[in-house]
TORKE-271281 format. One record per residue (C-alpha): residue number from 1; residue in three letters; x, y, z. Coordinates in steps of 0.1 Angstrom, whole numbers. Layout:
BEGIN
  num  residuo      u      v      w
  NUM      ala      X      Y      Z
...
***
This chain:
BEGIN
  num  residuo      u      v      w
    1      met     21   -130   1779
    2      ala      3   -112   1805
    3      arg      9   -107   1844
    4      ile     -8   -130   1865
    5      leu    -33   -110   1884
    6      lys    -36   -118   1924
    7      leu    -71   -119   1940
    8      ala    -77   -119   1978
    9      ile   -110   -134   1990
   10      val   -122   -130   2024
   11      arg   -146   -144   2043
   12      thr   -150   -121   2071
   13      ser   -174   -136   2090
   14      asn   -171   -166   2115
   15      ser   -190   -190   2095
   16      ser   -166   -220   2085
   17      val   -165   -237   2053
   18      asp   -162   -272   2046
   19      val   -143   -278   2013
   20      arg   -157   -312   2008
   21      ser   -182   -290   1996
   22      tyr   -186   -288   1960
   23      asn   -207   -258   1961
   24      val   -187   -235   1983
   25      gln   -191   -198   1962
   26      glu   -156   -184   1965
   27      ile   -142   -210   1950
   28      gly   -165   -217   1925
   29      leu   -155   -181   1920
   30      ala   -117   -187   1920
   31      lys   -122   -216   1896
   32      gly   -138   -195   1868
   33      leu   -109   -167   1873
   34      leu    -82   -192   1872
   35      asn    -89   -195   1833
   36      cys    -90   -157   1826
   37      gly    -52   -155   1843
   38      val    -63   -150   1883
   39      ser    -45   -163   1910
   40      thr    -69   -166   1940
   41      asp    -63   -167   1978
   42      phe    -92   -175   1996
   43      tyr    -95   -166   2035
   44      ala   -115   -180   2057
   45      ile   -123   -204   2091
   46      phe   -119   -237   2074
   47      gln   -134   -268   2087
   48      asp   -107   -299   2091
   49      leu    -79   -274   2073
   50      glu    -50   -258   2096
   51      leu    -27   -254   2068
   52      arg    -23   -235   2035
   53      gln    -32   -260   2007
   54      thr    -31   -255   1969
   55      ile    -61   -269   1956
   56      ala    -62   -261   1917
   57      thr    -32   -247   1892
   58      his    -37   -237   1856
   59      asn    -10   -217   1837
   60      ala     12   -207   1867
   61      cys    -17   -195   1887
   62      glu    -30   -212   1916
   63      ile    -63   -213   1940
   64      asn    -51   -213   1976
   65      leu    -71   -225   2005
   66      ile    -58   -203   2038
   67      pro    -69   -211   2069
   68      ile    -73   -178   2094
   69      lys    -82   -179   2132
   70      gly   -104   -152   2148
   71      leu   -122   -135   2182
   72      ala   -160   -138   2177
   73      phe   -185   -117   2197
   74      phe   -221   -118   2197
   75      gly   -225   -144   2171
   76      lys   -215   -116   2144
   77      ile   -189    -94   2152
   78      thr   -155   -113   2143
   79      tyr   -118   -103   2146
   80      phe    -91   -118   2128
   81      pro    -59   -103   2144
   82      lys    -29   -110   2119
   83      leu    -52   -109   2088
   84      ile    -50    -74   2075
   85      gly     -9    -79   2078
   86      leu    -10   -105   2053
   87      leu    -31    -89   2032
   88      ile     -6    -60   2028
   89      arg     23    -80   2023
   90      asn     10   -103   1996
   91      asp      5    -75   1971
   92      tyr    -25    -84   1961
   93      asp    -43    -65   1930
   94      val    -76    -72   1939
   95      val    -90    -80   1979
   96      gln   -125    -86   1983
   97      val   -146    -95   2015
   98      his   -183    -97   2021
   99      glu   -213    -82   2034
  100      asp   -208    -44   2047
  101      ser   -221    -50   2082
  102      gln   -189    -74   2093
  103      leu   -165    -53   2112
  104      met   -137    -69   2092
  105      thr   -152    -59   2059
  106      leu   -145    -21   2076
  107      leu   -112    -29   2086
  108      ile    -98    -47   2054
  109      leu   -116    -24   2032
  110      lys   -100      8   2047
  111      lys    -63     -4   2054
  112      cys    -61    -21   2014
  113      his    -75     13   2002
  114      asp    -50     33   2023
  115      asn    -21     10   2007
  116      gly    -38     12   1970
  117      ile    -50    -20   1968
  118      lys    -86    -24   1948
  119      thr   -111    -30   1970
  120      val   -148    -50   1963
  121      leu   -177    -56   1983
  122      tyr   -197    -83   1970
  123      gln   -234    -85   1994
  124      gly   -255   -115   1999
  125      met   -274   -100   2032
  126      tyr   -305    -82   2024
  127      val   -322    -78   2056
  128      his   -310    -63   2089
  129      tyr   -301    -83   2117
  130      lys   -324    -87   2145
  131      gly   -323    -84   2185
  132      ile   -287    -74   2202
  133      asn   -269    -76   2170
  134      tyr   -293    -47   2151
  135      ile   -283    -24   2178
  136      tyr   -247    -35   2172
  137      gln   -255    -32   2127
  138      tyr   -270      3   2138
  139      phe   -242     18   2151
  140      leu   -217      2   2126
  141      asp   -235     19   2100
  142      leu   -237     55   2119
  143      phe   -200     61   2119
  144      phe   -185     38   2095
  145      lys   -208     34   2069
  146      lys   -191     65   2050
  147      thr   -161     48   2057
  148      ile   -170     15   2036
  149      gln   -183     37   2011
  150      arg   -154     59   2003
  151      asn   -128     23   2007
  152      thr   -145      3   1982
  153      asn   -136      6   1946
  154      ile   -166    -20   1932
  155      met   -198    -26   1948
  156      leu   -216    -60   1939
  157      ala   -246    -77   1948
  158      lys   -255   -111   1944
  159      thr   -291   -105   1937
  160      ser   -317    -82   1935
  161      leu   -325    -78   1969
  162      ala   -291    -72   1983
  163      lys   -288    -43   1959
  164      lys   -322    -25   1974
  165      tyr   -305    -36   2009
  166      leu   -275    -13   2001
  167      glu   -294     12   1978
  168      ala   -313     22   2008
  169      lys   -282     27   2025
  170      glu   -269     50   2002
  171      tyr   -247     31   1986
  172      lys   -238     39   1951
  173      asp   -228     22   1918
  174      val   -244    -16   1929
  175      thr   -240    -43   1905
  176      val   -257    -73   1905
  177      leu   -231   -102   1896
  178      pro   -251   -140   1900
  179      val   -234   -168   1917
  180      gly   -229   -194   1897
  181      leu   -228   -237   1902
  182      asp   -201   -254   1907
  183      tyr   -209   -293   1901
  184      glu   -188   -325   1903
  185      lys   -186   -335   1864
  186      glu   -186   -369   1873
  187      gln   -212   -381   1892
  188      lys   -218   -416   1908
  189      pro   -250   -437   1915
  190      tyr   -264   -436   1952
  191      his   -246   -464   1972
  192      ser   -278   -477   1984
  193      arg   -301   -465   1953
  194      ser   -317   -502   1953
  195      lys   -333   -493   1991
  196      leu   -342   -458   1974
  197      glu   -355   -474   1945
  198      glu   -376   -499   1968
  199      phe   -390   -467   1985
  200      lys   -397   -448   1952
  201      ala   -414   -477   1936
  202      arg   -442   -479   1964
  203      tyr   -456   -443   1954
  204      asp   -463   -425   1919
  205      lys   -448   -394   1929
  206      leu   -418   -382   1947
  207      leu   -410   -347   1967
  208      leu   -374   -339   1975
  209      tyr   -358   -311   2004
  210      val   -321   -311   2010
  211      gly   -308   -290   2033
  212      lys   -305   -287   2070
  213      ile   -334   -295   2093
  214      glu   -336   -264   2110
  215      lys   -361   -235   2119
  216      arg   -354   -215   2088
  217      arg   -364   -243   2064
  218      asn   -396   -248   2081
  219      pro   -396   -285   2079
  220      phe   -425   -288   2104
  221      phe   -445   -271   2068
  222      leu   -429   -303   2047
  223      ile   -447   -328   2065
  224      asp   -482   -304   2065
  225      ile   -477   -305   2027
  226      leu   -474   -344   2027
  227      ser   -503   -348   2047
  228      his   -521   -332   2024
  229      leu   -513   -351   1996
  230      asp   -527   -383   1982
  231      ala   -510   -416   1994
  232      asn   -499   -422   1962
  233      ile   -473   -390   1970
  234      ala   -441   -389   1993
  235      leu   -415   -371   2006
  236      leu   -379   -376   2003
  237      ile   -356   -354   2026
  238      val   -318   -351   2028
  239      gly   -305   -332   2060
  240      asp   -300   -334   2092
  241      gly   -300   -305   2122
  242      pro   -318   -294   2154
  243      leu   -350   -301   2144
  244      tyr   -344   -338   2133
  245      ala   -362   -354   2164
  246      gln   -391   -331   2161
  247      met   -397   -330   2128
  248      met   -400   -372   2129
  249      glu   -419   -368   2164
  250      tyr   -440   -346   2142
  251      ala   -443   -368   2112
  252      lys   -456   -398   2136
  253      lys   -484   -375   2151
  254      lys   -493   -367   2118
  255      asn   -494   -407   2108
  256      glu   -467   -399   2077
  257      met   -440   -420   2089
  258      asp   -444   -447   2057
  259      arg   -444   -421   2031
  260      leu   -414   -400   2048
  261      leu   -376   -414   2038
  262      val   -350   -394   2054
  263      ile   -313   -393   2047
  264      lys   -291   -376   2069
  265      ser   -259   -372   2046
  266      val   -252   -380   2007
  267      ser   -217   -375   1996
  268      asn   -214   -348   1968
  269      ser   -205   -372   1939
  270      glu   -237   -391   1948
  271      ile   -263   -363   1952
  272      ser   -270   -358   1915
  273      asp   -289   -392   1913
  274      ile   -310   -384   1940
  275      tyr   -328   -355   1922
  276      lys   -330   -375   1893
  277      ile   -352   -398   1909
  278      cys   -378   -370   1924
  279      asn   -401   -349   1906
  280      val   -406   -318   1927
  281      phe   -382   -299   1950
  282      leu   -397   -279   1979
  283      phe   -377   -254   1996
  284      pro   -400   -234   2024
  285      thr   -372   -212   2033
  286      asn   -374   -182   2057
  287      tyr   -344   -167   2046
  288      glu   -318   -172   2015
  289      ile   -289   -156   2002
  290      tyr   -289   -176   1967
  291      gly   -296   -209   1976
  292      met   -274   -236   1960
  293      val   -299   -264   1964
  294      val   -324   -247   1941
  295      met   -296   -246   1912
  296      glu   -288   -280   1917
  297      ala   -323   -292   1913
  298      leu   -329   -271   1881
  299      phe   -297   -287   1866
  300      asn   -312   -322   1877
  301      gly   -338   -314   1856
  302      ile   -364   -308   1888
  303      pro   -386   -281   1891
  304      val   -385   -260   1924
  305      ile   -411   -245   1947
  306      ser   -398   -219   1971
  307      thr   -405   -192   1994
  308      pro   -400   -159   1981
  309      glu   -368   -149   1994
  310      ala   -338   -137   1974
  311      gly   -322   -167   1958
  312      pro   -349   -180   1948
  313      leu   -366   -150   1935
  314      ala   -335   -146   1913
  315      ile   -332   -179   1897
  316      leu   -367   -189   1896
  317      thr   -378   -164   1870
  318      asp   -395   -189   1845
  319      glu   -424   -211   1857
  320      lys   -411   -237   1836
  321      leu   -384   -236   1867
  322      gly   -406   -229   1895
  323      val   -421   -209   1913
  324      cys   -422   -189   1946
  325      leu   -451   -188   1969
  326      pro   -462   -176   2006
  327      leu   -460   -206   2030
  328      asp   -500   -213   2023
  329      ile   -505   -250   2022
  330      arg   -530   -246   1996
  331      met   -506   -229   1973
  332      trp   -480   -252   1973
  333      ile   -502   -281   1967
  334      asp   -519   -268   1932
  335      lys   -484   -260   1921
  336      ile   -467   -295   1930
  337      leu   -502   -310   1912
  338      tyr   -494   -287   1881
  339      tyr   -456   -299   1880
  340      phe   -467   -332   1884
  341      asn   -487   -327   1851
  342      cys   -462   -310   1830
  343      asn   -432   -329   1834
  344      asn   -412   -346   1800
  345      ala   -377   -348   1784
  346      asp   -377   -318   1767
  347      ile   -389   -295   1800
  348      his   -356   -315   1817
  349      thr   -334   -305   1792
  350      tyr   -349   -268   1794
  351      arg   -341   -263   1829
  352      thr   -306   -280   1831
  353      glu   -298   -257   1800
  354      ala   -312   -225   1817
  355      val   -286   -235   1842
  356      lys   -257   -239   1824
  357      lys   -269   -207   1803
  358      lys   -272   -180   1833
  359      tyr   -247   -199   1865
  360      asp   -218   -208   1846
  361      trp   -190   -193   1869
  362      asn   -170   -193   1839
  363      val   -194   -165   1820
  364      ile   -199   -154   1856
  365      ala   -157   -151   1863
  366      glu   -149   -132   1830
  367      gln   -179   -106   1836
  368      tyr   -164   -102   1867
  369      cys   -130    -95   1853
  370      glu   -146    -70   1834
  371      met   -161    -50   1863
  372      val   -129    -53   1884
  373      phe    -94    -63   1869
  374      tyr   -104    -39   1836
  375      ile   -112     -7   1852
  376      asn    -81    -16   1877
  377      tyr    -61    -15   1843
  378      arg    -72     15   1829
  379      lys    -64     30   1862
  380      gln    -28     16   1866
  381      tyr    -18     17   1827
  382      gly    -40     45   1817
  383      arg    -54     27   1787
  384      glu    -85     47   1779
  385      asn    -91     32   1746
  386      gly   -115      4   1756
  387      glu    -91    -28   1757
  388      lys    -92    -58   1781
  389      arg    -69    -61   1809
  390      leu    -73   -103   1800
***
């Protein structure tokens, strides 16, 4: 039996992880790697989790969630005092960090590499910081970029734009490895489906947006789109956020409250039912590393219209799946009407199968093992004949 391999994934920023979400990227990758003989410890700031928790096991391999506490400065700089010691003591084969502009990314890569641990940088960010954080980023690159480069064995990027971002900084040998979709196998009907069906019955077509109601997602643009469409078209929004009240006031001002239904929260086990009753998914985001909701919409058979950001550009490579457009109302309306008119069971199935084929975490995990653990195997055991480690 092959030796169990140990991977540590560290979310080096101060963003918190909600383990109730079924599309946490690190957990999705860990689930795929579990079937490849890899145990994964995921270190992060977790919501509502104070102690180490094992969430899955398979053939003596585990997925462990390990909460860490840190100090945050100026929003983008985070330091975890005891983390590096934990990583060194736990004898990992590989340690993976994310984002080149995090302080802990630099420190972890350097220390782990010095201790003979293979290191992976998995980049999602594809634009520079702004304001005071840009100054921090500039000096971090100026003094420590080469240190990060020297101490990283494998450079991965989630999208082509993330790869270009790294290459513009003179990072070499960057490989694109997409993010997968971790979906619930057993879905339940939405608990207030009768209310939803009553709303939909009043209209011929239903548009959908799922996500935070915040400036980055342009919620007022959604209301503007609705106001330019015929009265037989309505908009369903699933989400909440800092611009919720302003968006509702704007909809009232536009006299669109009757055609707008907002559901602040839907459980993971019920969200698929929401997608399935809608006709087109709208995603007017200003910045998106990947966009899990884009894959969710496609998996449930509905087309996506999005702004041309990194994740949507990577996913929507076929007009049958959707398109990326600038924030131009006329262009969006034309495409909405186009997708209303080409809607059948075959194309729904096509979208679902496209996601399964390209964004299955098991397939992505195998690619990860080829790139990461196989290289380590050759280096450690001197295998040069092409034999895979796993």
